[in-house]
N, C-alpha and C positions, 0 to 999 in steps of 0.2 A: 280629628287631623290627624291621628297616629296611623303613621304606612306600615302596610302589613309585611310581617318578619320575612312571609312566604316570598315576598318577593327577591330575595336575598336567597333562596334555597342552599342548601348545603352545597358547597362546591370548592371546591381550589380554581384557583388562577395566574398567571404567568403578570406579572411589572416587565412593557415591552415597549419604550415612548416607537412614535413613528418616524422619529430622526435618528432611529436607530436601528432599521431596519436593515440587512445586508442590499448589495446594489450598486448600479453606475451613477453616474449624475452627482456626485459629490453628498447627498444626503437620503435618507428612505424615505420613500414617496408611498402614496398608495395604487402604488402597480402591482406586476405578479409575484412582488418577494414581500405582498402583504398577504395578499392569498395564500402563497405559499407559508407563511407566518400562521395563520388562521389554522394550518391542514395542519401543520406542527402540533401548533396549542390542543387541536382534536382531539391527534392522535395520542396525541399523551392525557387525554381524557380531562382535561382544565374545561370547565365552565366558563368563564371570564377572562378577558384581555383588557387587563389596566393598561390605559395610554395617559401621557403627562400630558397638559394643555395642547390641545394644537392652532393655535391662535399664532400672528403673525410676530416674526420674535422682533424685538427693537436690540441696543447697545445692551453687548453683556451674551447675546444670545440666550437668554433664560427666557421659557415658556412660561416663567411666571411673569414676565413684565412687557406683555405683549401692548402693539400697536391698536389693539379692538380687543374690548368682551366679547365679540359677536364671531367676527371674520374668523376664515382658518388661514392658513399658512400655505403664500403661494407656490415655496418650496414642497411642499409635498404634492402636490398636482406631478403627477406623473408623464412625463415627457416622452415616454413611447407607446403612450397611450393617443398623446397627441399626434403621433407617426403614425401611426396605424388607421387614426382616421383622418388623416390631410392634410394636415397642417404643420408638420415640421417633415424635411430630409433628415435622412437616418445622419449626413455626411452632417447638416445643422447639428447634433448631439453631440456629436464626434470630435468637430472642432476645436470644441470648446473646452478649457482646462475648471473643471470644479473641483479638484485638490489631490492631492500626489496619493492618498492612499489610503483603502477601501475601510479602513478602519479607522478612521477618525475624519472628527468633521473639519474642514478646511471652512468658516461661514465667511471669511471674506471673499475667497474664491467662487462661492454659490452667490453670495452675494454680488458679486461685481457680472459676471455669466446669464444666471438663470435670468433675469430679467429682458435680456437680450431676446434670447431663446423665446423665452413667454411673447413677447412682442411680436414675432413673426407669425406666430399660430395665430395670434391676435385678430392681425391683419388678413389673415387667410381664412378667418372663421364666417361662417353665416350666422352665428348663432344666434344676432341681434332678430332674424326672421323666423323663430323658433317657437311653439308656444311654451313650450317646455322655460323657455329664456323668461316669458315675459311672467311664467306660472315662480320663476325663480323669483323674479323682483316684487312681484306683489309678496309673499312672504317673508320675502326682508324686507318691508320695504321701511320699518322704524329705523334702521340703523343704517345702509345697503349705500343712500345716498351720503349720508354722511360721511360715512369710511375711507367710499371712492374718493370721497373732494380730499378727503385730509390726506390721503396717502398722495393724490397727485399736487397735491403742495406742496410734502414734503417732500417731493425730488425736485421741484421746481423751486424752494430751496435751497437746496442743496441737503437733505435731510436734518437740517434743525433742527431741532424742538421747535413748536410753536409757537412757545413761549417765548423766542427769539427769530419770528418771524415780524414783517411790515404792522403796526402796532392797527393800524385798518381793519387788517384779515384777521390779527390776534384775535384782538375783540370783534370778532364776526361783524364790520357795521354793512348791512345789505347792501349798500351802491358797491362794497369792493367784492363782498361776496357774489352780486352779481358778474361784476366783472371779469369776476374770476374763473368766473364755472364755465362764460362765455370763453375764457380766451385756453381753459384747459379742459375746454369737451372731448377730444380724443384720450386723454391721461385718465381723466374719470372713467370713460366709458371702459378704458383698458382693465380698470383695477376691478369693474364689475366683472367683468369677462372670467378673469383669475379666480372672483368666489362662487362667480358661477358653476369654472372647469372644477375647484374642488370640492365643492357640496355637489357634483355629481359624482364626482370619482368615491368621495366619501360613501354618499346614499346605496351606491350599490357594494361598494365592500362590507358595510352594515349590512347590507342583505343577506349576502355570502355566510356573513359569520353568523349572526342569527338564524339562518337557515340549519347552520351545522351542529344548530345548540347551546352557544356560545352567546355572552351578550359581551356589551362595549364598561369598562368601568371607564368614566373620564374627567379628568381632575380641573376643576376650576380653583383659581386663586381668587380667596375673602377682595382682596384691593384689586385696584388698575391703575396703570401705569401713567404718572403726569405726561407724560409722551404718547396723549390716545387722542383717539380721535371720542372717544365718548367723554373726557374733561375738557379737552375743548370743546364739545359744544354743550355739553350740560355742565357750567361753569358751576350753573349756583346748587351741586348737589355734593359739591367737594367745598374744605374749609383753604380757601382762596382769599388771600386780602385784592384790595382795587389794583394791583399790580398783576394783578393771575399770578402771584405764586402763594406758595402751600404756605400754611401757617402754625398747621401739626403737620405731622407726618404719623404714616405706621411702623410700625416693629415689635418686638417684643424686649422683656428683660435680660439681666446674665441671666446664661442658662447653661446645659449640660456644651452644645454648641459655641459659647463667647466668652468669655469674664466679660465683655461689651456690652455683651447682650447683641441685638443685630437690629438695626437701623435700615431699615429696606428704604426707605425716599418715598412712598404712594403716599399720594394724598388723602385724609380722611374722608369720610364720609360727613356730611349733614342731616347725621338722622333725621333729625325734626321737619327738615325739609321735605323726604325721600319720604316721612311717613304724611305730610300734609297731602303728597301729589297719589297717595298709597299705594308707593312701593313702585313705581310704574314701571321705571329701569331696571328693577329688578324681577317685575312681572318678564317682561320681557327679552333682558337676562338669562331667564332662566327655561324658558320657553323654547328658548334658542338653542340651548345646552340640551334641553331636554329630546329633543329632535336627533342629537347628536348620538346623545349617549343612552344606555339601556338603566346606569347606574352614574347619578352624580356624585362625587366626592369634593365636597368641600373642605378645600385645607384652610386649615387655622378658623375654621371653627366656631371655636374660644370666641372670638373678636367679633361677634352677630353680639355677645351677652356684655363681655366687658373686653375695651381692647386697650392697648400700650399706647397714649399719644403724647408723641416728641415732639416738643417746642424746636421749628426747624434751624435753629443756631446752635444746637445740640450737637457736636461731634458725633456722638455716641446713642447708645439709646439708654444708657443705667441712669438718666436724670429723667425718666418719663411718670409719667401719672395713669394710672387707670381710670378709665371712664367707662357709662354705663351704655351700650348696643341697644338696638330696639329688640330683643329676642325673638321673644313666641311670635309677636305682629309681623312681625317679617318671615318669623316660620309659616306661618296663617297662608300671607301672599305667595309664598312659595310653592308650598304645597296646593293651590288652586293655580298652578303656574302650569305645573310640568306633567300633568296628565296619569299614566304609566309610570315613570319613569321611577325609582327609588334613590336614595338620599344617603349618603354615609359623612360621619361628622366624623373629621380630623379632628378630635379630641387630642390631641399633643400639646403639653407645654401647660401653662398651670391653669391645672382643671380647679375652678371652683364651684361652691355646692351650685348658686343658680345656674351654673354651667352643665352640672349634673343633671340639675331637675327637668331642664329645657328637654336634654336628649334624651330622656327617662319618656317622658310626658310628650314627646312626639315618636318614642317608637324605633327613630333612628338608631343604626349600629353607628359604636365606635369604633376605636384603631388597640391595637396592641402591636408593641414592635419586642421580637425574643432579644435583638441584641440589649435595650435595654435593661433585660433581665441577667445579661452573663456575668455580671459579677456572682451569683448565684447565691446571693442572700433567701433564706427561704420564703420568707413574709413581700420578697422583692413583685411588683403587681403584675410585671410582665415575663414571668414565666407562668411556663402553662398549669400549673397544677393549682397559680390560685386566680385563673379563670373563669368568674362567679355568676355568667352568663353565655351562653350559645348567640346571643345576638352580638357579635362583633366583627370586623375583621383584623388577622391576627396577620403579620407580618416577618419575617426576619429583620429586614429591615426595607427601609422607602430610598427614592432616590437621594435624599439627603443625605443615608444613611454609608458606613464605607461597604462593602462587600462581605457578604461574611468571611472567606476566605480570608481580605486584605484583613478586617478585624481579630480574628484569630492569630493574625501575623503582628497584633500590636499587644497581645493579653502576654499579662507576667506569664511566668513556671507555674505560678500557685493559681494562679485566674484558669490557667489550663490543667488542672489535675482538676480542677471543681465540675468545670465544664465535660471531661470525661467522666466523670462520677455522674454526672444529673443526667448529663444524655446517653452513660452504660455505651458507650464507645470504650474501646479497646487499644484504639490507638486517632494519631491527630489525624493520620492521612483520611479517616473514614469517620469521623467526629463533623463535617461538615453535611454530611449525608445521617448521620444521626439525627441533627438537627434537624434537618429538614422532613422527615420520617416523621417527629416529635412533633413539630407542625400539621402535618397531616392529623395525629392522633389525638389530634386537642378538638375544643367541645363548640371554639369559635366555626358557628357557621358558614365561614365562609374564610379562606386561608390564600396567599395572594404571595410568589417568591419571585425575586427580581432575574431575569433571563440568568445578567451575572451571576449571580448566585447556583443557576441550572449548568453554570458551564464552569464553574468553581473558578473564577477572575478574581485575581487579588486586585489593590487597589489604586492598577495602575488602568485599570474599566471604570471607576468610579464613577456617579455620573454625575453628583454635584459635592461640593465642597463647602457649606455655607458661609457666609461672610468672607468670599472667597470671590477673585474671577481672574479669567483670563482662559484658564484648562477644563473648564465648565461643560457641560451638555454636550460632549467631541465627541463618547463613544460610541462605535459603531459594528453592529456584528459583521461577521462575516458568510456567505452560503456554509460553506468547509466547515464551519463550528456546529452546525447540524449533527455533523456525526460523532461529536463528540457526544452528545445527550442520550439516553439509555429512554427510549421512549415507552417502550413498552413496561419500564421498569416505574413511570410514574405512574402510565394507568393502572399498573397496578396497585400502587400507593390509595386511587383516588378510590379503585373497587373495594379494598381493604377496610378504609377508612369513610365510605358511603360519601363519597364525594367525587364520583364517577358522573360524568356530560350525562346527559340525556338527549338523545340524536332528534336534534327536526320537534325538538319542543324551546319554548318560552322559561319553560320551569319556575313559570307562578302558580 
């Protein structure tokens, strides 16, 4: 089952969420601005475009808490493309307020206006009579009905979690299910339409990206949200009590991000039941994601081997307990399901020997974060000179970290001096460039830089601060900021360190 390391051939990439792409209408989409970003990445010599999870977001707007482990985010459907298809009028796009500024996502404004516009497009669409739509329904048969029904019910019940719905539908009693399916038939069809359009636009973008010689790296969270169609439909696969309340929830013990640990709140899997079913749900999930991405980064990979179980009554993650996950059995099922796609194991956190052994056995690349090494302790495993293998993906920082400029602003004078010396920079102003250059020069097969770090932005552009709510996932780039990046310089780095994008190549 060992994957070929050549699937992640030596290259460089950029981390840029779809939501953060520039453009009108409140949030990034799969339209022309996505194609322009792909062109920018290609011109810079990059081989990889990494995105955050692209599922529909729920309360808190985190892409790691989604209404579905399978569906795409309707926010990302490009409205201008729908207008070009004759499904919307330009005036209808401009008559709604999707937010006041172009560099910040107002999720409330997007939520309150976008679906009304999408419904107009749905009502004018003749998609139901097309072969493409029926082929889409066949490909997504495992989840599309359940997800679309779930979303229709959510809006019917004023967006409350399924645990707060009336008991008969909460428990999916057959007569009530049938009643609501008939009552909400039109709404169900609308949500199917949204998924059809998302996938149509995504597939076209992916073809374009691949033809440029680049690959999509997609994140998937290990766990799913409690408020999701997955848990509502597959209750037997999760640790729920007879009232459909979680018994134990997911998180991590105290770490560098939080002294109380992180209490994520996701329900834990009943791994024994999943194994009895030959991991059928996981097989379908990974097959669906392999259709979206060339490379799948499994967030919190360590939880597949050993996971932190927190009693739901505990207010923090401090008093949890380590439990054993399915490990290799799950990985074998995954590898049988993803075809030519590759896996990256997000192995940050408490890395036990069994986790290391599984990653080595499967041949998955793990991750290194340079910011974790910038105490400049010579034996710190995150400093480039300590990378023992090229089968890794190295970052300055991920979506959960400070931007590089923000990180340096918070360093002590002593730490700055150490970093100036280590990265061979003669000034603080030049230090970010030297750190990025060191990343490109390291042995890691793949290196990824956040878009914010290419733009030298401070923590006002930070994507996410773990264990906080309210200001996360909101940053957006503006079109004018492209002018601040010297693409020729980064292409030169790619060439210098043998990371140059290979045009019209799958790099396998």
